[in-house]
Every structure is written in C-alpha cells, then in structure tokens.
N, C-alpha and C positions, 0 to 999 in steps of 0.2 A: 673757746673751741676753735680748732683749725678749720678754715674754710676749704673743703676739698677741691671746690671749683677753682679757687685762687691758687692753691698749691699746684694743681695740674697746669694752670696757665703759666705759673712761674717756671715749671719744668720745661714746658714747650718754648717759653721765651728764651731760656738758656740754650736749648737745642738750636733755635732759629738763629741766634747771633753767633753760634759756633764758639761761644766762650772766648771771644777774641778781644775783649776790652782790656783795659790796663791792669797793672799788677795789683793783686789783692791778697798777697801772702803776709802782709805786715800790719793790716788795719782790721781791728774788730769793731764793726759799726752797728749801732742800734739807733733806731729812728723814733724812740719814745723813752720817756723817763722810766727808770726801774720801779716796779711796784713791790718786788721781793729781792732778797739778798742775791739770788742767783741770776738776776738781770743787771746787777751793778758792775762797775768797772774796777778791777783790783789793781792797786798800786802797792809797791813795797820796796824796802831797801835791805831786806834780810832780817831786820828787827822790827821796824815800824811798818804797819800796813794801813791802808785806807781803801774803802769801798765806796765809790761815788755813785749815788743814785741818779743824779742829774735832774732832780725835780725843778719845775719852773716857779711855782708859787712858794714851794717849800723844798729846800734841798736837805737831804740827809746824807751824811758821810759817816760810815761805820769806821771806827778807829781801833787798831790792834797793835799790840806790842808782844813780841814772842815770849816774854817772861811772865805773862799774865796767867800764872798757874796757882791755883789753890792747893791745899794739902801741905805735907811735910814728910820728912823721913819717918818710917815706921818699922816696927819689928814684925814683919809679915811672915817670917819663916816659922813653921810649927816646930817647937823644940824637940818633939818626940816622933817626928815623921819617919826618920830612918828606922825606927823600931818596927814600923809597919811594912817596910820594903821587902824583907824576906817572905812574908806571907803573901804579899801582892804577887811577887814573882812565882811562888809555889803554885798559886792558883792559875796564873797565866800558863805556866809550863804544863799544868794538868788540863788545860783547855777550858778552864772555868772563868771565862772572860767577864761574864756578868757579875760574878762574885768578886772578882778582882776590881772591877770598876766601882762596885759599891764600897769597897774598902778604900779606894782612892778618894772617893767623895767624902768619906768619913775622916780619913787620917792623912791624906796626901795633897790636899789643896792648901791654899794660903790660910794663914791665921787672920782673924778679924773679918772685916767687910770687903777686903780686897779692893777691886775697882768699883764697887757698888753696882756690879753688873752693868757697867757703862754709864752709871749716874753717880759719879764720884765727887761732885763739886763740894759736898759737905762732909766727906770722910777723908782720912789721911791720904788716900791715893791722890785725890784732887782731880781737877779738870782744867783744861785750857779755856780761857774766858775772854770775852770782849773787853777792850779797854774803855770804850764809851762811844758816844755819838756827838758829832758836831752838827748843829742844825742852823740853817739860814732860812729866815722867814721874810719874804719880800713884801714890802708894804707900800710901794708906790701906787699912784692912782690907777695905773694900767696893769697891775700885777695879776689881776684875775681875768684879764681879757684874752681872747683867743690867740693861740700861738701858731705861727707858720714856719716852715723851713727848719724844723727841729732836726738836729744831727748830733749824735754823741759817738765818740770814737776813742779807742785805745790804740795808740801808736806803739807797736811792739819794737820798732827800730830805735825809738827815743825814750820809751817808758814814760810817756806823757799822755794823760787823758785830756780830751778836749770836747767841748760842747758849744753849740751855737743855736740861736733861734731868733725869730723876730716877733715882737709883741708891741702893740700900740705904736707902730711906726719906728721902733727902736731895734737895732741889731745888737744883741747881747752875746758875749762870749765868756767862757770860763776855761781855764787851763790849769791842770793839777799835776803834781808829781810828788814822789817821796824820795828825798835826797839822802844818799849814803854819806857823801862828804860833809853835808851840813846837818844831818840827823833831824830833819823836820819834814812834815807834810806842808807843801806850799800850794795855795790856790789863788790865782789871779782872776778877778772879774773885771770886765770892761764893757763899755757901751759906746755906741757911736753918736750919742747925744749927751752933751754936758749935763751933769747933775742928775742922771737917770738912775743911779744906783742908790736904793734905800732899802735896808733890810736889818733885821735883828739877828744877833748871833748868840747861840746858847750852847752849852756843853752839858751832857747828862750821862748817867749810867744807871742800869736797872737797880743796883743795890750797892751798899757799902762805899759810898762816895759823897764827898762834900765839895760843892762848887761855890766859889766866891770871886768877886772882881778884885783885880790887883791894881786898879787904876782905871782911867777912862777908856783904855784901849786893850785891856788884858783880863783874861779869865784864868783861874787856876782850879784844877780838880785834884783832890788827894784822897787816899783811902788805903785800906789794907784788905787783902783776901783772907778767908779763914784758913787756919792750918789743919782743920779736920779734927782737932782735939780740944776745941773750945777756946782757942786763942787766936792771935793774929799771926799771919804768915807774911807772904810777899807784900811789900808796900809798893804802891804805884802813884804816879802823878801824870797829869797832862796839863799843858799850858797853851793858851791861845792868845795871839796878839793880832790885832786888826790895824792895818796901816792904809788909811784912805788917801787918795789924792783929790783934793777939792772936797767940799761938803763938810760935815761935822761928824763927830763921834762922841758918845758919852756912855757911861755905865749906869744902868738902872737896875739895882739889885744884882742878880747874877746873869744879866743880859747886857750885851753891848748893842747900842743903837747907832747904826750908820745912816746918815741922811744926806741925800742930794750929792753923792760923790760922783766923780768922773771915772775913777778907777780904784779898785780896792785889792790889797794883798792881805790874805789871811794865812797866818803861820801857826802850825800846831806842833808842839813837841810832846813826847811821851817817854816815860822811863819806868823801870821797875828795879828793885834791888836783888833780883834773882841771882845775879852774878856773885853776890856775897853769900848765897845760900846753896847754890847748886854747882854743877860741873862746868857751866858755860854762861855766857851773857856778860854784859859790862859790869865791872866792879866799880861801884859808885859810893860816895860818902853817904848819899841818901837819894831816893828817887826824886824827891822834891827839888833838891839842889841840882841834880843832873838835868831835869826837864827845864828848869829856869836857865841854866847855863847854855843849853842847846838853843833855846829860844833867843837869848840875848845875842849869841854869835850870829845866828841866821838873820836877825832883824837888822844887822848892819850891812846887809847886801840887798841889792835890787833883785826883782824876780828874774830879770834877764841873766844876772850873774849866777843866781841859784840854779837856773835851768842849764846854763852853759857848763857849770861844774858837774851837775848831775848827769847830763848827757855824756860828757867825756868819761866819767867813771863807769856808767852803765855800758857804753859802747866798748869799753876795754874788755868786757865779757861777751857781749852779744855779737860783736863783729868777728869773733873767732870762727864762726861757722855760718853757712848760708845754705838754703835749700830752695830751689825754684823749679817749677814745672812750666814747660814751654809756652810761648804766646798763645798757641791754639788751645791751651788748657785752662785759661783764666776765666773766672766767672764775670758776669756783667757787673760793672761797678755801680750800676743803679740799684743793685740789691743790697739790703742790709745783711748782716751775718745770720740772724735768725731766718730770713727769707732764703738765704743760700742753703742752710741746713734743711729747710722744708723741701726745697727744690731737689737737693741731692737725695733726700729720702724718697722723693717721688720718681727718681730714676734719672735725673739730669746728670750728665758727666761734669764733674767739677774737681779735677785732681788738685787744683790750686787750694782747695779746702784742706787737703792733707798737708800741704806746705804751710798754710796758716796755722794749723793745729800743731805742727812740728815747732814752728817758731814760738807759738804761745807756750808750749812746754818749756822751751829754753828760757823764755821770759819769766815764767813762774819760778823756776829753780833759782835764777839769778836774784829774783825779788824776795825769795823766802829762805835762802840759805847762804850765809856769808861766813868766811873764816872768823872764828872767835865767838860765833853765836850758837844758838840752839838749832838742832836739825829741823828741817821742815816736818811738821806733824801731819796728822791725817787730813788737815785742811790747810796745810802750808803754814801761813800765819794769819789766815783770814777766818774769822769766826764772828757769829752774831748771836750771842747769848751767854748765859751763865754756865749752863752745862752743855758744852759742845757735844755733838753726837759721838758716842764711844769715847767720851772725855777728850777728844782731840789729842790722843796720846800717840805712842809709837807702838804699833803692832809688829811683832817679830816673825809672824808666820807668813807674811808676804808684803804688807803695806809699806812700812818704812824702807824695806829693801827695794821695792819698786821705785820709791821716790828718788833713789840714787842710781838707778840703772843708767840714766842719761849723763851722769857726771863725767865719766871717763870717755865714752864714745863720742859724747857731744862737745868735747874739748873744754870742759869746765871742771877740770880735775880738782882745783883748789876748793871748789864748793862741796866736795866730799868731806872736807875736814870737820864740819859739825857732827857728822855721823861718827867719824873716828873718835871725836871727843866723847860722844855718848858711849861708845863701846868701851873706852878706857874707864869711864865712870862706873861701869857695871862689873868690873873685875873684882873689886873689893867686896861688895855685897853678894856678888855671884859666888865667891869662894865660901861665904857663910851658908848660902843656899845649897851649894854642892855638898857640904859636910852635913848640914842639918837633914837633908832628905835622902842622900845617897851614900853618906859616909865616904865621899870621894875627894880626891885631890882636885886642884884646879878650880875652874869657875863655870857657872852655867847661868843662862837666862832662859825663861820659858816663852810666853806668848805676848805679854804686855809689859810695857815699862813707861817710866815717867821721869821727871827731873830729879826725883828723890831716891833713885837707885832701886826700884822695885824689880826683883829677879825671881820672886817666888812663883809657883804655879798659880793659875787663875782660880776663880771661885768654884769652877765646875770641871769635872773630868771630861765632859763633853767637848770642851774647847780649850781649857786651861792647862792641860797636862803635857802639851807638846814641849819636849825638852831640847829640841834642836835649834832653838832661836839663836843661841850663842854661836853655834857652828855656822849658821847662815850669815850672821854678822861678820864672822871672821873671813868669810869669802870676799867681803868687800876690801879687807886689808890686803889680801893676796892679789885681787884684781887690780888694785891701785899699783902694787908693785909690778905686775905684768904690763900695765899700760905705761908706767913712768920709768921703771928701772932705777928708782930712787933707793940706793942702798942704805942711806941714813934712815929713811922711813922704814925699810925692812928691818933694820937693826932695832928700831924702837918698837915695831909691831911684833917682833918675834916672841917676846915673853907673853903677849896676849894670845897668840896662836898656840904657843906651848901650853899655857894654862888651860885653854879650851880643850886641847888634845888630851891632856892628862885626865881631865874629867871623864871623857868618853872611854879612855883606856880602862878606867876604874869602873865605869858604869856598865860596860858591855857584859853580857852573859852568853853562854852557848845554848842555842835552841836544841831541842832533843832529836829532831829528825835527821839533820845533816851536820850538826855540830857547828853551824855558822854562828858568828858573833852578832848579837843583835842588841838594840836598846830595849830596856825593860824597866818600867812600863813605857809604852809608846802609843801614839795615835797618829792618824793622818789628818792634818788640820781640819777640824770642824766637820769631818765626814763620819759616817757610821757604816756598820755592816750588820748583817743578820746572822745570828747563830742558828744551829740546827733545830733548836726548839722554837724558833721564831722570835727570840729576844733580840732587840736592837741594842748594839753595844758600840763602844768607841775605843776602849782600851785594849791593847794588843801587845804582841811582841814584834819589834823590828819593822815598823811601817817603812815602806820603800823609800819615802823621802828622807827619813832619818838615815838610812843606810847610805844613800847617795851623798848626803851632806857630810856625814862622818868620813866617808871614803875620800871626798874632796879635801876635807880638813886635814886628814892624816897625810895625804900626798903633799899638800901645800906646806905643812909644818916640817915634814921630812926634807923637802927640797930647800926650804928656808934654812934649816939647820946645816944642810950641805953647803949652801952658798956662803953662809957665815962661818963655816968651819967649827961648829960646836955640836955637842950632845950626840956623839956617834952612837952610844948605846940606845938612846931614845929613838934615833932614826931607825935602827934595826928593829926595835919593838914596834914602831909605827908601821914599817913596811910589812912586818910579819903579820900583824893583826889586821892590817888593811886587806891583805890577801884572804883573810878568813871571814870578812864581813859578808853578810847575805847579799848575793848578787841581785841585780835587777833582772827579773825573770818575765817570761812570756807565758800567759795562762792558756788553758785549753781552748779558750775562745779567741785566741790570737792577739789579745790585748796585753799591755804591760800590767802586771799585777800590782795592786795598790798595797796589799798586805801579804804576809807570808802564806796565808791560806787563801783559797779562792772562795771568799765569802760572797753570798748574794748581796746586792746593793739596794737598800731602801730608796736611795736617791740616785738613780743612774745618770742624771744630768746635773749632779752636784757642781756648785760654782767653783770649788777648788779642783785643780788638776795637779795636786802636789807631787804625785808619783812620777810626773814628767819633769821634775826639777832638773834631772840629769840631761834633758834635751835642751831646755832653756830655763834659767840663765846658766845652768851648769854645762859641762862639756863631755858628759859620759856617753851620751847617745849621739852618734854622728852618722848622718845618712851615707857618707862616702865609705866609711870603714866598718859600719855595723848595720848593714842593710836589713837584717832580720829584726833587730830592735827598733830601727827606724820605721819599718813597716808596722810593727806592733804599736809604736807610738802614734802613727797615723790612724790606725784602727781605733785606738783609745780616744783620740780627739774626735773622730767621727761619731763614736758612740756617745761621748759626753755631750756633743752638740755645740752649736755656735752661740746659742743664747747666753747672755750674761750681762753683767753690769761693767762699769768702766774698767776697774782693775782686772776683773776676770777676763774680759774681752782682750785687754792688752796682753795678759799672760798667754792666752791661747794664740794670739796673733804672733807673738815672738816665737812660739813653738812651730807654727806653720812656716815662718820665715826660715827657721833653722832646718826645716825639712825641704827647703828650696821651692816651696809651692807659693809663688807670688800671687796667683789668682785666688787661692783660698785665703791667704793673708789679707788680700785686698777686700775680699768679701766680708771678712770680719771687721776690717776698718770701716767699710761702708755701713755695716750694722752698728758699729760704735758711734759713728758720726750722724746719728739720727736725733731729731729733737726729742728731748726727754718726754716720756709719756706716763701718765698716771696709771696705776694698776687698779683694777676693780676687785682684786683679791687680796685680803689682808695678809701681810707678811711676804708678799711676792715682790721682788725687786725687779725693776724693768730696765734700768740703765738709760743710756742715751746721753745727750749733751744739752745742758741748759743754754738759754739764749746768749749768755756771756762766755760760752765755751767751757765753763766748769763742767766736770764730769758728774753725772747723777748716779749714785749707787742704787736708789736714793737713800738718804740725803746726799749732799755734796761730799765727796772724798776726792782729794787731789792726786791720789796714787795713779789713777788712770790717765790724768793729764800729764804726769811726769813719766810714767811708764810707756804711754802710747808713742811719744816721739822717739824713745829709745829703741822700740821695736820697729818703727819706721826706718831708723838707721840700720837695723839688722837686715832689712829688705835690700839695702843698697850696698852695705859693706859688712862683711863678717871677718873675724880674725881668730886665730888660735895659736898657741905655742906648741909646736911639735917637737917631740924628743927625737933628736937626730945626732947623737953624739954631743949633746949640748942643746940648749933651747934655741929654736929657730922659728921665726914668725911665718905663718901662712895667712895670706889675705885673699878673700874671695870678693870679687867685684860683681855687683848687680846679681847676687845669688837668688833673689826672689822678686824680680822686677815684674809688676803686672802690666798687662797690655794697655791698661788705662793710662799708665804713665809713660807714654811713648817717647816723650822728649823732656829733657830736664838736665839739671846740674846740681851737684852738691859740693860744698867746699868746707874743708876743715874738720872732717870726721877723723877720729883717732882709732888706731889699731893697736893691739897688743904688741909689745916690743918697742913702743914709743913712736911708731910711724904715724904720719898724717897723710890723709888721702883726699884728693879732689877728683871728681868725676864729671864727665859730660857725655850724654848719650842722645841719640836721635833715631827715630823709627825703631825704637826698642833695642838698638844695638850700641855698644860702646863706641864713642868717637875718640876720647882720649882719657887718660888717667895720669895724675901727677902724684908721685909717692915721695914724701919728704922723710929723710932719716932723722933719728933723734940726735942728741949731742954726743953720741958715740957711734962708731961704725957698727954695722949690723948686716946680717944676711936675711933675706926675705924671699919667699916664693909667692908670686902673685898669680892668681888664676882668674880667668873670665871665660866661662864655658870650657871649650877645649884648648884655649890659648893659655900657655904657661910662660911666665918670665922668671928666671932664676937670677936674682940680683944680689950683689954685695956692694952696699953703699957705704961711703965714707961718712964721717960725722957731719951732720947737717946737709948732706948732699940731696939735691933735688933731681929726680929722674922722671921724664915724661914717657908714657907708654902709649902706643897706638896699635890698633888691630891691623 
C-alpha cells in the first residue's frame, strides 16, 4: 500500500527544492530489487531481450528472443464466407443489424480456433513466449546479511543497467547490457574485496526445454515450441558462459558453481529459427548453432570492449534526438523513479518526468525494433510466460500502429522497417482472405495478425470484424514517403498501396439514404451501439473510422500513382470514388458521429475513440481549416472523458495536441504518468505506469510507452503536406506547449518533407528554431503563433529562425 503521508511529504519536498537538482531525464532509478516483472529493468538489441530483477541473494533475469512464437501457418479463411456476404449486406441495408451480426458470427468469422480468444499458445495461431530465466544464487557467508545503499538504474543514454549495494562490508556492483554488434546479453559482477563473489548459475524455462552443461563454464538450453497442430514448430536455444577472474568454476549437473572470484563476466546468447519459417528474423542453419556461434565470438572480447561497441551502436540511434526541460523543472535526484511518480501524482511539478518518459520511449523502440527483425509486438520483445497477454501479437486496430508513431517524427525512420516487412508478408494471405470473404481483388487484413500471415477476421463479430486494418497499415507506408521523400521506397510500396485500394474499391457499396459509398460489413473497433429495440450491436454500415481510413488510402494511392507516372485510369477511379465516400459528420449533439446513424451508446466513455482517427494520426480534421469539425472533435473528446489506460490516453493526448490545446494534453499526460493502481472492479482497466515506467493496461502493453513520446513530439512540432500547386511542407512550432513546460529544448525531431527541427524556448516563448533541409531543395512554411516564415531551402541547408 502507498503511504499517503509519505506521498504528501514527497510532493512538498519537491515543491520546496524548486525541482532544481541535476538532470534526471536519462536515468530510471529504483531503490529495491524487483519482486514482479513490471519492476525489472528492460534491456534489448531489437532481437534479444533481458529483464533484470536485481535481487541480492538471488538474481533472476528474464530472457527473451523476438522469434519465440508458437503456432504455424493455418488455413483460417472460411471457404464459403463470400456466399454469406450478400445476405449480411441485405440485412444491414434493411436496418436489421442484429440479424446481420448473428450471421457474421455464424459465417463470417475465422475458421478454427483463431487466436484462441487471446490464449493461443497451443493452437495454430500461437503466442509470443518467454525464452527462459537466468538465475544466480549467491552462496557466500554474508549473502543473507542486511544490505545497505542499494541502487538499481537503467541508463537510457547508454542502454546499460547498473546496480550496487553493500553487504557484510563489501561493495558489490553489477552492470548489464544486450549488445546488437555482438548478439549477447552480458553481465559483469564485481566486488571491492578479493574473492567475494560466490554464486550458482542456472538456466530454466517453464516448459519444452532441456538444459545441460557444455563444460565447466557453459550451459546450453534447447527446445522447440508447439506448432499448434500436434508437432514441433520454432526451435530455440540459449547458451550461457561464465568467465571468472580469480576463484574457481565447475559444473555440477545443469548448474555452474562460481566460488571466491574477484570479478565475473556472464554471457548469454539466444536464437530461434523463425527466420527460416516466417517473414523476418535471422536465417540460421539451426538455432543451436547460431547461439553457440554468437557466444563463441562474444567470449573473445572483454566486457569493456563489449560495452564500448554496444554503446557506439546504440548511440548512433539514441543521439539523433534529445528533449530537455529547463533546470528549474528537474526533480530532486534523491528520489527514485517510483517516488517521482508518486510525488507527481500527488501534485508536485516535475516536467522532467515527461522528458524521461519521452527518452524511455525512444530507448524501447531502439531496443525492440531493428531492421531485418520482427516488429515490436504488444510487449515489445519483453514477456514473462508461455501465453503472453493477448498472445503478444500485432493488433491492427490501434496497437502495432501506435508502436511506430514515434519512428518518423522521432528521427528513427529505419526502425520502421520491421513493420513494413510485416505489411509485405500480409499481402499474399490477405489476397486469399479478400477473395474468400468478399470476392474482391487486392488484399485485406482485419484486427489481429502473427508471424504466420493471419489475415482472417477474428473469432467474434464484436471485435474481430474490423476490415480496415490493412488500410491503416498502408498509412505507415505513405507517411514514410512523406517524411523521407525516398522514391525507391515509394516505388516498392506502391503495389501494396494499390492492392489495398483495389480491395476497398470492390468492397464498398452504396448506402440507401445518400448513396454514399461505405464499407459493409463494418464496425467501430470494439465499440457497440444500441438499436431502437434496445438490442446492443456492433456490426453496421460504414463506421466513421473506416471511411476516414479508406479516404486517406485512396488519396495516398492516387498521389503515389501520379508521382510514379502510372495507372491513370485507376487514379481517376480512386478520385471519383473517394469523393463519394461517406463524409465525417457532426451529429445533433454537436459531436463527431461514430456511425452512419446516431445510435445511443451503451458505453459513452468507451476506451476507443476510433472515429477521431481523422484528427490524429490522420489529417482530415484540422483546427485551422475546419473549425466546425474541430469543435465537434473537441466536444467528442470531452464527452468520452479523459480516463483511460496507456494506449487510450496516448491516443487522446495526440488528439488534444492536434487541437492545439496544450493544457488539456498535459492534463492527460499527468493522468497517464500516475503510479499503476489496482482496480476493485472485475474487468475494469485502470492504467497508469508501473515502477519501471512500463505502461499498465493492465497488464503491461508497450503501445502507450511508444505512442506517448510520439504525441509529446506533437505538442512541440507538427507538420503537414499542403497542396499548393505541388506538395509543400507546413511546420507548426510549439503548437500545444503547456504552461508547466515553460523552459526547454528539443533537438532532432523530423517533419514531413524530410525537414529536421530543433527548438529552444523560455518563459513559454520561442527563443530560436533551427530548420534543416533534406538532401534535396524544398519549400517550407514555418509557423509559430502569429509569426510566419516562408522559406526555400537548398539541399541540406540549415536556417536559424528567431522571433
């Protein structure tokens, strides 16, 4: 239980010191060992992950590898689904939504067990799973004696975890990292007294693994995950080597015993063969051989050399951007991160906490998504179990999309590539799904997907029928083009855009009242509405989000075709049908309508606000040019309420930033950066932040951690491509700056058109801005309040702007 007296004291302490102590935007600090997963410290290189608990008598380190997926490809499309489509549409056109939904559940969901309703570890859909646990048990004479001076920290600037403590008169330290250049987890243990390190090393996994020693200093774990069909699927391996300085080491069964060492280096490698079975991941001759080779290479280097090469690689990503809030806004360095969260929740001003959270998000994306690998899943790469919540898969109705909002604006564009690989992998199976369910050309993906190409609807109409997942995925392709201007990428991406557009061209039908083109069947993700007879339903015609996404897709595909000089006839059809899509409308209550009809809402505070996709991350609702729609969006957000969990709060925060309301955005950020709190009501999600800064849905989902920093960036810099006889960039500086962030700077944010932006402000006003042009000349309009700069920059030109 939180001590309210101590919490209030912490808040007063922060206020008293004026938050003037040293910088705290790069260190996550905890002053006790982790007792649960969400208190441990995450490390990763995009493929390998480690969660350090920091125990004193016993250390547990959870090991992960991004390819640890059970399951296998399956035939999840119903072969006769398209036969039911005309009747589903007839019922919807007749206003018989409940009957249409019943038929969707009977004939238009996936075949088989689908995702296992989020428990797919043993079915073909599969689940992302833990690789194993590395355990150190300390056995020296003083190992159970009292500990003083305990400190555990995660250094976001170096991607290194450190801990130290004193016990029985000895000062102990540990330092851990996961290296991308050397493909290992490395942990160095030291003591300031010779011979003070004595511990046992073990490796284990909850199931389907065999561990044995490979000599006096090595352990090897091997196994295979189930394919969901009674056979073996992905094979995995993890190897451990222990290198002591001084003392002795020996193997006793599947345990390594270190005794009386001065210093110890523990190296762990891990591998799977998913790259031979799926769309991404390392292609290896065998998981066992890959793990052994990685370990052998790394064992030839000292820890200092491993750390040097790791830090150089990591900083090549991390140092591209920086965010700081001024000296008067820093928290007291005497406080741990959980104490800062509690104090902030009690009302203490700590803008530096937002900067820490922003940097943590960049750290997590760098650590969980690298070119050539699998995309960051619902938990990035960090999981602690066999059936990760919601299978740890990729949800296409918000979550994986949010994971990558940070990539472009955060100057980490190459880290977008794993998502692009996933998108490409879905085209083939998505073509089969499009034909099987809709008799349509092109390709489609619905709500959930996995490494095995799952594109079918989910198991229930309530949540699994959303058919606009592929349109949303394609927006990432177009956004990458807008941010980079990479014509080679656009040429490669165009067939994917075209295939998605062809599906919706064939799938759309005319609704009877206005003749608008709408998706059918449709739903607004996971939300429901009430029919006139009181029945609660989910299936409808043309949910607003669908129409916004298809409108965006058609515009992007048409413009891509124009830029590439291809498919003139298709362009004309896209432009014509785009003009006939159901518009985003304002209801009689002044809010943006979520459906074609003004249905009553069983859940007026529903966690999804999907019908405002056009406000953020889309570009359909703009406060400056569409004041009526912007006002309706504001009213919609007010009615929906601020309460929510990580991803939901981040989504709303981005919308308030687009509306230019920095105070409301900050209020949501303050709500988001609260200590995670338990709910006393079954099924109620409370959100907040765990002690290690992971987002609580609960349980842990990483989308809020990755989406939150992206929308913080939206508070500081926004950009759009305006049609002005050709595309021209417009950049807004400090469009939603809250009063609490009176002083600060940001460096390295990216804007559409390929521009980079640095900002410095003080007393809530812009001091200076630096705009860097891309590798080609470009025109840009920069706005800050009433100040406007019209610039034409040469390739790579740097221009400083001052008020």
